[in-house]
N, C-alpha and C positions, 0 to 999 in steps of 0.2 A: 731153066727155071724150075725150082723144086715144087713139088706138089705135096700137099698134106692130106692124109686120109681123114675123111670125116665119117665117123661111124654113126652111132645112135646118140640120143640126147645125153646118155650117161657115159659117153666116151671119156675116159680119164687120161687120154694121151697128153692133155694139157694139165699141168698141175694147178691146183686152186690158188687163189690169192691168199696173201698173208692176212689173216683176220685181225692182226694187231695194227695194220696200216690204216690209220684213221683217215688218210687222204686218198683212199682208193677211188679212182674214177676212171673214165675211159682213157685217160692219158698217162696212166702210171705204167711203170715197167712191170712185166709179168714174168715170174719165175717159170721157166720151162725146162724140162729135161730133154735130152736128145730125141729128135723125132726121125724115125726112119720113113722116108718119103717114098719108098718103093711100093707102088700100088697100081692098080688098074684104073683106067680113066673112068670107069663106071662108078667108082666110089670116091672120087677125088675132086677137090676144088682147087684150082691152081692158085698159088700165092702170087701176089703182086710184089714188086720190089719194095723193100722197106724204105729206101731212100726216095725222096720226091722225084716224080717223073716229069720231065719237061715235055709237055705235050706238043710244044712247037718244034721239038727236035726232029728233023727230017729223017733221022735214022730209025725212029720208032714207027713201026707199021701203022698205017692209018686205021686198019681194021684189026683189032686185037680180039681174036676168037679162040675157039678150042684148037684150031689147027696150029695157031701160034704156040699155045700151051703144050700141045703134043710134041712140038719140035724141040722143046726144051728138055734139059736133063731131068731124068726121073729117078735118080739114085743119089740124091744129095742129102747128107745128114747135117742138121743145124744144131748148134749149141748156143743158147742164149743165157747169159748170166744176169744177175739182178743186183747190182751194187747200190740200188736206190734205197735210201733210209726212209723210215716212217716220218721223219721230220720234214720231208720235202713237201712243198705245196702242190696242190693239184693243178695250178695254173701255169707252172713253169714248164719249160721244155725239159723233158727227162733225158738222161744219158744212160746208155746201155752198152756194155762191152760186147762185141761180137767176136766169137772165136769160130772161124770157118775152117773146118778140118781139111777141106779140099784145097784150100789156098795156103800155100806156104810162103808166099811172097813176104819177105821181111818188111817191105814198105807198107804192106797192108797191116802187118802186125804192129808197126810203129805208129799207126795213126792214133792210138789211144782211144779215149772215150769218144763216142760218136753222138751227135745230136739226133735224137730219135724223132722220126717223122710221126706226126699226129694224124696222118692220113689214114682213113679206115682201111684195114687190111682184110683180105678174104680168108680170115682164119676164124673159125667158130670157137668161142670160149667154152671152157668147161662149165657144166651146170653149177659147179660150186661157186662160180662168180655171182650167181643169183640175180644180179641186176641186168645181165645180158650185155655187159660192156664189151665192146670190140675195138679193134684198131689200136690196142695198147702194146702189142708185141711186134718189134721190128724184126723182119726176116731178111737176113743177108742174102743177096743173090749169089748165084754160083760164080759168075764172072763179073768183075768190077773194074772199070777203067779208072785209073788214078786221077784222070783229068776231071772226073765228076765229083771229086771230093770237095772241091771248092764250093759247091752248091748244096752241100749236105744240109746245112742248117736252115735253108729256106723252106718254109712249109709249102705244101702242094698248092694251097689256095692262093699263094702269092706269085706263082709262076705259071698260071694258066694263060694261054695266049689272049691277047687283047680282043681278038674277034670272038673267041669263046666267051670271054667275060662279058662283052657287050651284049651278046645274044642272051646270056643267062640273066643279065640285069634287066633286059627288056621283058623277059618272061616273068621275072620275079614279081611284077606288079599285079599280074592277073592270074598267075598260076596257082595260087594258094600256097600253103606252107607244108608241102608234102615231103619234107626231108626225111632222111632215114633216122634222124635223131628223135623224132617225136611220133610215137605211135600209140594208139589206144587199144585196149583190150575190148573185145566185143562179146565174150562169153566167159562163163566160170571156168571152163576147161581149157587147158593149154592145147593149142592146135597150131597148124601150120600158118605161117604168115603169108597172106595173099601177095604182098608186095615182094617177098623174098629178098628184102634189102639187107645187105650186110653192112655192118658199121653202125647199127643202131645201138644206142647206149642209154642208160638211165639218165645221165646228165651229159648234154652235148657241150662241147667246148672246142677250142681250136679255131683255126682260120675259117674252115668251112662253116662252122656254126656261127662264128662272130660276124662273118660277112652278111649273114641273114639272107643268103640267096634262096629263092623259092624253088630250087630244084634239088634233086638228089646229088650227092657228091659225085664228081666225075668218075672216081674209081668205081662206084657202083654202076654207072652207065657202061663202063667198059666190061663189067662183069656180067651184063645181062645175057650176051651171047653164050658165055661160058655156062651160065646157069641153065639156059634153055637146052643146050646140047647135053649137059649132064643129066638134066631131067628126062630128056627123051630116052637116053640110054637106060636110066634107072627104071623107067616105065617098062621097057622091054624085059628087064631082069626081074621085074616084080618087086623091086625095092624102091622105097621112097624116102629113105633116111636122109639122103642129101638134100631133100626138098624141105626139110623141117623149118628152115628159116630162122628168124630171130625169135627168141623166147621173150615175148612182151608181157608175160604174166609172172612177175617176181613172186617169190615165196611169201613175202609180207604184203602182197597186194590186198586190197580191201576184201573182206569176207562177204560183202554185200554185192549181189549180182547187178543191181541197178547202178551202183557206183562204178563197178568194173566196165559196165556197158557205156558209161557216159564220160568217164574221166581217164585220161591217159596216166599210167603209172611211171611216166618219164618226165624229164625236165630239161629244157634247153636254156642253160644259164646265159647264153650269148645273145638272146633276143633283146632288141631295144624296147624300153618301156618309158623311161623318163625323157620324153622328146617333146619339142614344141607341137608336133602334130597331136600327140595324146592330150596335152593340156589345152590346146585350142579347141579340139572337138569336145572334150569333157566340159569346158566352160560354156561352149555354145549350146550344147544340149541341156545343160543345167539351167541356163537362162530360158531357153525356148520351152522346155517341158514344164518347169515350175510355173512360169507365167501363164502358159496356156491352160494348165489344169486349174490354177486358181481362178482364172477368168471364168471358166465354165462351171466351177463349183458353186458360183453364185446364181446360176441360171437353171431354170427348169423348162423343158427336159435338158439334161446335161450329157456330156460325153467326156470320157477320161482317156487321156493319152498315156498308154502304158509303157514301161521301160522296154518291152519287147519290140515296140516300134523303133525305139532308138537303137536297139541291138541290130536291127536289120538296116536301118537307114545309114548308120555310121559306116558300115562296111564299104559300100561303094565310094563314100566320101574319102575314106582312108586310102583306098586304091587310087582315086583320082588325085589325091594329094601327091602320092608318089609319081604318078604319071606326069604331072605338070612340073614338079620341082626337081626330079632326079635326071641326071645325065649319064650317059655311058662312061664318060671319062672322069667321073667323080672319084675322089680318093676313097679307098676302102676304109671302113670304120670298124672299130672293135668295141663290143659292148660286154660288160661284165656286171651281172646282177642288175640289168636294166639300165645301167649308167654307161655313157660313152667314155671310153678311155681316151685321154687327150694325147693321142698319138696317131697321126694320119700317115697312111702308107700310099705308095704309088699304085696306080692301077696295074693289074697283072700284065706282065710282058713289057712294061715300060723300063727303060734303062736309065732314066734320069730321076733325080730327086724331085719331090713335090715342091711347088713354088711356095716360098715363105708366105705367111699370112699377110705380111705388109705389102707384098707384091701383087696380091689379088685385089681385084676391084671390090669396092664396098658392096656393090649389088651381088657379086658372086659370093662374098662371105655371108651375106644375109641369106642367100639361097641355100648355101651349104648348111647353114645353121638350121634353117627351116626343114631341110630335107634329111635330117638325121635319121638313121636307121631305116627300117622297112616295116610297113604296116603288117602286124602279126597278131596272133591271138591274145598275147599278153596286153598289148596296147588296147586291143578291142575290149578285153575284160575290164580294164581300168575305166574306159569310157562308159561301159555298161554299169559299173558300180556307181559312177557319178550320177548317171541317170536314175538308177534305182534309189539313190539317196534323195534326189531332188524332185522327182516327178510327183510324188505324193504331196498335195498341198499341206502346209503346216497347220496343225490343229489350232495353234495359237491365233491364226488369222480368223478363225471362227469366233474365238473369244473377243477379239477386237471388233468384229462385225456386231456381235451381240451388245457389247458395251456402247458402241457409237450409234448404232441404228435402233436398238430396242430399249436399252437403258438410258440412252441419250447422255452418256458420259463423254466428256471432252478429253481424249487421250492423245498425247503428243507422239511425234515420230520416234523420239528417243525411247519412250516406254514400249512402243510397238517393236522396235528392233531388239531391245534387251529381253523382252518376254519371249519373242520368237527364237532368238539365238540360244538363250539359256535352255528352253524346253527342248529344242532340237538336239543340241550338243550333249546334254546330260545323258540322253539315251546311248550315245556312243561310248561314254565313259563306262557305263554298266557293261556294255558288250566287250570292251577291252579288258576290263578287270575280270571278266568271266571267261576269258579265252581258254584257259586250261580245262574248263568244264564243258564248254559248248563248241569249241572249234577244233582243238587238237585231237581229241579221242576219235578213233575210227568209228565207234558206234554212233557218233553224232553225224549222221549222213546228210541232213538237211535236204530232203527230197526236192524242195522247190528250186534249189540251185542246180540240180542235175540237168534240168531242161536247158538252162543257159549254157552249161558245159557242153552238152550235146550239140547245141547250136554252134558254138565255137569250133567244135570238131567238124561239123558239117560245112561251115563256111571256109575253113582254112586248110583242110586236109583233103587229100584225094584218094586215100586208100579205100578199097572196095572189096570186101570179102563176101563170097556167097553165103546166104543165110536161109537155110531150108528151101533152097532152090531159087530164091530171089537174088538176082544179080544186079538190080538197079542200085545205083549209088545213093548214099544218104542225101546228098545235095539235090539230085534229081527227084528223089522221093519227096523231099521237102518242098521243092518247087511245084511239083504236081499237086500235092495236098494243099499247099498255100493258095495256088490259083483256084483250085476247086472250092476250098472253103470260102475264099473271098467272093467268088462268083455266086456260090450257093446262098450266101447270107442275104443277097438281095430278095430272096423269096421270103424267109421268115422275118427279116428285118424291115422290109419295105412293101413288097407286093402282096404277100399273104401272111400276115401276122398270126393267123390261126395255126400255122405250123409251129409257131413258138409257144403260144398258149394253147396247147393241144388238149383241151378239155372235151374230147370228142364224146364221152359218155353223157355229158350234160347237154349236148346238142339235142338228144332225143327227149329230154325232160327238162327244159331250161328253167321252169318255174318250181321245180321240186327242190325244197330246201335241203332235204336229207341227201339227195344225190349230189347237190352242189357242195354240201359240207364234206362228203366223203371223197368225191372224185374231182372236185374243182381244183384248179391250179393257181387261182388268184387269191381266193379266200377259203379254199378247201384244203384237205389233207393230202391230195394228190396220190390216191391209192392206185391209179392207173399210170405207171411210170413210162410215159412215152412223150417225146418231144423231138423236133427236128432242128432245134436251135442250139448250137454249141454254147451260146451265152447262157442258156438255162442249165445246161449240163455242167458247165464249169463255173457256175455262179459262186459256189463255196470253195472253189479251187479245182485245179485240173485233176480228174480222177486217175489219170495215167501216172501221176507223180505220187500218189498215196499208196503205201503198202496195203495189200489186200487184208491183212489181219487188222490193220487200223480201220479200214473201211467197214469191216464187219462189226467192230465196236460201235462205229457211228450208226450203222443201219440197225444194230441191235437196240441202241437207245431210241432210235426213231420208231421202231416197231412197238417196243414196250411202252414208251411214254406217249408218243404222238398218235399212234394208230390204235392203241388199246386203252390207255388211261384217259387220254384226252376225250375221245367220243363218249366214254362212260360218264366222266365228270360233266361233260357238256349237256348230255341229254338228261342227266340227273339234276341239272341246274345248280351245280356246285359253284359257290361264290357268285351266284346270280348270273352265271356265264351264258345261259341260254337266251338272255335278252340282248346279247351282243353277237357279232359274227364269231364263228369258231376260230378263225385266224385273222388277225389284223395287227398292224403296227401302231394303231391309234389307241388312245385311252378314252373312256366314255363316262358320261354322267348318268344319273339314275333314271333318265328317260330313254336311254339307249342311243343318244346322240354323242358325237365327238365332243370331248370336254373343251369348254371355252375358258382358257386360262385367264383371259383378260377380266373375267367377272370376279376374280378373287384377288385382284391387285389394286392398290391405290394408284393415284396419279404419279407417285414417286417410285413405282414398281416395288412396293413393299407388300407383304402379305396382309390381307384384310380378313381377319378371322371372322368378323361378323358377316361379311359377304359370303365367306366360305360356308358358314353354318346355314345360310339361307339358300345357297345354290345346291351343292351336291358334293358328296364324296367322290373320289376318283375310283373308277372300276376298270378292271383289266379283263380282256378276253382270256379264255381258258388256256390257250397256247402261250399267251404272254405270261400268265401265272406260272405255268409249268416251266417256262423258260427261265423265269427268275429262280424258281426252286432248284432247277438243274444247275444254274450258275452258282448258287449257294453251295450245293453239294459238290460241284466240280472244284471250286476253290479249296474247300476243306479236304477233299480227297486228293487234290494235287499235293498238298503238304504231306499227308500220310503216305500216299503211294511213293513219293520221292524218298521219304525217310526210310521206308521199308526196303525198297528195291535198290536204291542208289545211295543211301545214307553213308554206308561204309566207303564207297567210292569217293563221295564228296569230301569226306573227312580226310582220306588219304591224299587226294589231290590238293586239298587246302594246306596240308602239312608240306607237301612238295612245293607249293607256291611260296610259302613262307621261307622255306629253305633256299629257294632260288633267289628270293629277294635279299636274304641275309648274306648268302655266299656268292651270289652272282655267278652261278655255275650251271646255267642252262645247258643241257647236253648238246654237243656239237654233232654235226653230220658224221655218221659212220657207215661204211659199206656193210653189205651182208657178210656173214661169216662163211667159212669154207664149206665144202661139200659134206663134210662130216656132220656139220651142224645146219644143214640146209633147212630152211623154213624158220630159222630163229634169227631174226634181225638183231643187229647189235644196237639196241636202243637203250642201253644202260640198264636202269632198273625197271624198265617198263616190260610187262608181260608180253610174250609173243602172241600172235593171233594165227589161227589156221583157217583154212577155207571152211571148215565145219564149225567154226566158232561164231557164226553170225547170230546165234541165239544165246551167247554167253551172258552171264549175270552182270559181271563187272565191266559194263560197257564204257565206263569212263576211265578205266585203267589200261586200255589196250590202244596201241597206236600202230599205224600202218605205214606203207611206203610213202604216202604223201607227207606225213609228219616227219619221216626220216629225211626226205628230200628238202623239206622246208628248213631244216636245221642248217643248211648251207648259208642262209641269209640271216643278217642281224635282225633280231627281234625288236619290236618297238618297246622300249623300256616301260615298266609299270609306272614309273614316276611320271611319264607323259600323261597317262590316264588319270593319275591321282591329282596332278596339278590342274588338269582340265576340269576334273570334278570339283575341286576346291574353288576354282575361279568361277565356274558357272553357278555353283551353289551360292557363292557370295553375291553374284549378280541377281540371282533369284530372291535372296533375302532383301536386297536393296529394293527390288521391284515391289514385293508385297508389303514392305514397311513404308516406303516413301509415297507410293501411289494409293489412292482410295479404293483398295481392294477388300479391306476388312478381313484379311487373312493374316494372322500373326506369324512371326518367323518360325515358331515351333510347329505351326501348321504345315509350312513348307517342308520341314524336316520330317514330319509325320508322313507326308505324301511320298517323299523319297524313301523313307523306311519301308513303306508298304511295297514299293517297287523293288527295293533291294531284297526283301525277304522272299518275294515270289518270282524274282527274275530267273534264277537258275532252274527251279522246277518248271516254269513255263517254257524256258528255252529247251530243256531236255525233251519235253513232250513235243514241242514243235520240231526239233531236230530229228526225232525218231518217227513221228507219225504225220508230220505236215499239218497238224491241227493246232490252231492258236487258241490259247485260253485267255480270254480278256479279263482285265481287272477294272474295266470301266465302271461296272455297276457297284463293285465293292468300294471303289473310291467315292462314288456319289453317296453311298449309304453312310460310310464312316464320317465323311465331312458333314453330312446332314445331321448326324447324331452329335458330333463334337462341336460343330459351329452352326447351329440351327438359325434359320431366318437370314442367311447371307448368300443370296444367289450368285453374286459375282465371285465371292470367295469359293463357292462350290465349283464354279467353272474353272477357276485358276488352280484349285486343288486337284481337280481331275486332270487338268493339263499336265501338271508336274508329276503326278503319280502315274496315270494311265499312259500318257504319251511318252514319258521316259521309258516305260516298259515296252510299248509297241515299237517305238523308234529303235530301242536297244536290240530288240529281236530282229528287226530288219537289218541293223548294222551287223549283228552277229552272223546272219545269213550271208551278208556280203563278205565278211571276214572268211567264212568257210569257202565261198566261191574263190576268193583270192588264194586260199589254202590249196584248193584243187588246181587252180591255174598257175600256181607257183609264183605269185606276185610277192616281191620283197615286202615284209610287214611295214617297214618304216615308210616306204613309198605309198603303200595302201593307206596308211594313216593320213598322209598328206592329201591324197586324192579325196578321201571321204570328208576330211575337214574342210578343204577348199570348196568342194561341191555343196556342203551344208551351208557354209557362210554365203556363197554366191546365191544359192536358191532362196535363202531366207531374206536377204536384202532385196532380191528381185521381187519376191512376192509382196513385201511391204510396199515397195514403190508402185507396183501394179494395183494393189488394193487401194491405196490412197488416190491414185489416178481415177479409179472407178468411182470412188466416193464423190469426186468432183464432177466427172464427165458423164455419168449414167443417170439420167433423170429418174427420180422416184425409186432409186435402188432400195431393195429389201421391203418394198410395199406392194400390195396387190396390183397397183396401177403402174408398176415399173415397166419401162420400155423393154420390149423383146424378151419378156419372161425373166428378168433379173430380180426374182423375188427372194433370193437367199434361202432356198428350202432347207438345206442341211443345217445352216445356222439357226433357223427357226426351230427345228427339231431339238437341237441342243439347248436352245433357249427355253423351250417347254420343259425339257428335263431339268434344267437348273431351277425352274419354278417349282416343279413337283418335289424334287429332292432337297433343294436349297431353301425353298419358302415353306411349302406344305410340310415337308420333312418326313423322314422314315417312320416317325412315331404314328402318323396318321394311317400308315399302311400296315405296320408290323407291331405297333404298340399294344398295350392292353385294350381289349374290346375292339381292336381293329379287324377289318374284314380278312386280311391276309396274314394274321398272326401265326397260323399253323406252318407257314413256310419257313419260319425260323428253325424248325426241327430239321430242315434239310441240311443245315450245317453239321449237326450231330451225325446224321445218316452218312453224309459224305466223309466225315472224319473217321468213322468206325468201319465202313464197308470194305476198304482195301485190306484191313488187317487179316480177316479170315482167309481171304484169297491168297495173301502172301504166306500165311502159315501152312496152307494146304499145298501150294504150288512151288515153294522154294526148293524143295528136294525132289521134285518130280519134273525133270527137264523136258519130258515129252508130253506133259499134261496140257490140255487146251486151256486150262485155267490160267496158265502163264501168259496167254495171249489176251486176257481180259485186262483192259486198261481203263479204269473208271474215270480218270480225268478226261480221257478222250470221249468215253461214252456219255458222260454228263456235259462236258464243256462244249463239245462240237455243236450241240443243239441250241446253243445260244444264238446261232444264226436265225433261229425262228422266233419271232419275225425279225426282219422282213422276208427272209427266205421262206419258201413253202415246202410242203412235203414232196412236191414234184422235184425240186432241186436236189433233195437228198436221195430219193428213190432212184431216179434215173442216173444220178452220179454213181450210186453203188452198183447198178447194173453194168455200167461201162467199166468200172474198176474190176468187177468180177470177170468180165470177158477178157480184158487185156492182162491184168496182173495175177490172174489165176489160171484161166483156161489156156490162153496163148502162151503165157510164161512157162507153163508146165508141158505143153504139147509141142511148142515150137520155140524153144528157148533162144535159139540163135536169131530168129526173126525178132523176137521181143527185145533182145539185147541190142540189136542193130537199129531198129526203127522206132521203138516206142517213144523214147524221149524226143526224137526228131518229129514224130507225129504230133506230140503234144505242143511242141514249139510252133509247128506249122499251123495247127488249128487255132492256137491262141493269137498268133500274129496275123493270120488271115482274117480272123474275126475282128481284131483291132482295126486293121485297115478298112475292113468292110463297114464298121461303125462310123469311122471318120468320113469315108466317101459318101455313105448314105446320108449322114447328118449334114455335112457341109455342101454336098452336091445336090441334094434333093429336098431335105426337110427344112434346113435353115433358110434357103432362098424362097420357100413357100411354094415350090413347084407341085407338091403333093396335096395341097389344099383342094378339097373337093373330090379327091380320088377315093372312090368307095365301090365295093362290090361284096359279094358273099364272103370271100376270103378275108376281108378286112372287118366284117361286122359280126360273123356268126358267133365268135367266142365272147362277144360283149353282151349278147342277149341272154338274159337269165340271171339267176341268183348268184352264180359264181362271181361274175364281174360286179354285181351290185352289192355284194357282201350282205346277203339277207341273214337275219337271225332266226333261230328256231321258234322262239317266243317273241311276241310283240307287246309293247306297253300300251295300254288303252290311253286315249287322249285325256289329258288332264291328270294322269296318274303317274306313279313312279314305282320303281322296285327298290329293294334294300331297306335299311332301317329308316325310321322317321326322324330320328335325331342323331347327331354325331358331334 
């Protein structure tokens, strides 16, 4: 057996791939020059035969170790030619001529072209290969029996013994997906692979990959003893070059550490995706999640079932599906791009043909159809995307509740379905049309998707590399944190709520208004950032997923606006704010009481101006006022900031999009170039990225390994999205014109126009910073100005404008998750569309069932708390902005007229920052993101200063201190930690609510830990000034 010397990573004993071969993957032939295999065992890795090995052959030793390798010839020279043309496809079996100098047997020379085995070989590729593809070069053994020629064309995976196959199939259900083909990078630097698995490639194919066996290829199992022996010798010699393992960090990998830590730069194209298992579980969770969340959205207190719960619950169900339906003697299936190839093979080792379909029983055919593929991370991703799409209750259902229960309109089931479907699906069209800007570029990292990607890695892979001395696997780490978080939540969530509302400073002076204003956590500014409840910490989003520089923008805005300007304005009685709490989500009248909207409406729910003039103007708390001002400035700065920093990128990408539509020439997959051009991926006209380019300016023009790998799959045509947009818009126009909504058709187009103008800027900010800029307020204001006195029109206008944007951003994040997980775009389109339709229909059916079967629904006397609190808040908003109108707030002589200047401030402020920082790449000014600084504080109210301050502290600890001091630990565990805390919290909330609160078991439970935080002004929302009885504040006339 010949042995091949393995030197360092830069060993050029193997020639690089042809950069012109567009079909380069792990199965292509590799041009090699003669290799002199004379070497010592301390620096060699034995080569396995190129031809498939029949492991059931009794002549093959049962234990293949270094002794076997040592007994083989060590002076064989191999010459491998490459007659393969660039026109060959990457999925065919390739042929390579073998010229063996030591063998002069004419019979051997007359064999002609030989079918090349796709079994992974123990030859390390040249660094010039870039993607770390292995197993592409057949190595001819020194001695060859002519009798074995008949079996040359059979792949290794087809001739494993039946016993071995059955054993591996049994293990595949519970063993995870730790094959050598899919590996994830866990740090920015290239380092040794813990698994030391040979055969890893950027794209897995061939029988081993297609069978979806949850074990490493058997060749790698045979190599473990060889590897261990070689490693031991190298340790004695002080050399570890041979332990370098597979390079899982390609040159065009993402320049962002959090992406490299969570997403594998590889793709297994042979995994099953489009299977009955995936569709069944996706539909099941879409129905259960959407119906449950809608049901509880009409109740107070409520609970929300998050998609993280689905991510965790569906995994054991997928494994159980395989355990029940799969059999050891099932035919081997092959999958390509997630689709099953209609060709069934016999189980390995069988010598008979598979039974024709007509000879199989109907029950067995059904079982084989249901048992397609094996549960894997790609199917798991599709089910999670379905859940993510459907779990949030449709905003249109709130409009229906307000129309039927508050405005007493009679709306039919057809109207409900059309309104819900059109508003939900329109968002998807915006996401699809903006893919080039928000999904494909490497700079659009979408931090919120990284937690999910890390979860898939944790659940489906078994690799475990030490990180700063921590050897615990990510799965065990997740399980420990999950159990701990779940158990701990019983303290702040049930037994001692004071740990959640930890206003400890107010405990010493509960009746002091100033102390409550500054250090309170319910109606105060939360200047003491401490809580023991992850629900409070992650209320505005997980701090572990937000980049530290973005968090500093948020906390900078919090300190300047909420901790400095707000107290000054409050105690100076700006806008009469001292007669109200310093922080509240309610609006007030001129006596300091919560505004009673019913006093300014007629019996027909129309605005009664006379009653309004006799009652009161609407007054807002100081934090509410500043929140509006920040949202105005944030929207204006969003446009200016995007134009300054990304305008050129957007223009270039827009031209490319038009060119692709006209010429239909979307770039196809290309491998990396040769060693001479290492680090420059062959991405056509796309600029290359380097590891140091994570702070580049043109973040929309750079693409990474994930985009390169996704070019293997057919993209969803832009015409699909255009047709969807046109059809849903037509349905929307029919809805607003046919039904009594009082919104003209051009009003609908105006709402969609607002969404279209702001969608890409909002998406860029969300993709980079994980901070969402809402257009809810601007839609309310514009509709109130253009269509005054029409509350229902205001609600529908907001639904088509705001929800199309919010849903579109959610869909874009899911498209990025599919991009990271290498889900074929066309299949992902179907998954999202089906989940949206199923969840929309389900929610309408559940909603109408509740209207009929829940006594007193949406009234104060409703049974079991079904008072529709969220719908009532939106109803009040429709009255304020749709009936009273923005003119009463911001018109001439209005109280809050000065807030209009915030639009100008926000539009101008980014320009000097851009002019100063555009040529100073190391300047801290480049880290200032005004849309984030302004827009993130729109969470206040209902969020409090505590939610922001403690969130920023946790982000600083993990994404700055730990990331810089223990980067390997941060890369390995941070995203898993976030997922474990979020999911543990979600399960804790469900168990506490359904197990203890809902049955009423905690009624009467009271002690110091449940009462101390409620005593005092923080909980009671005291105001600094009080209104004398019979008097009022503010103007006398309005």
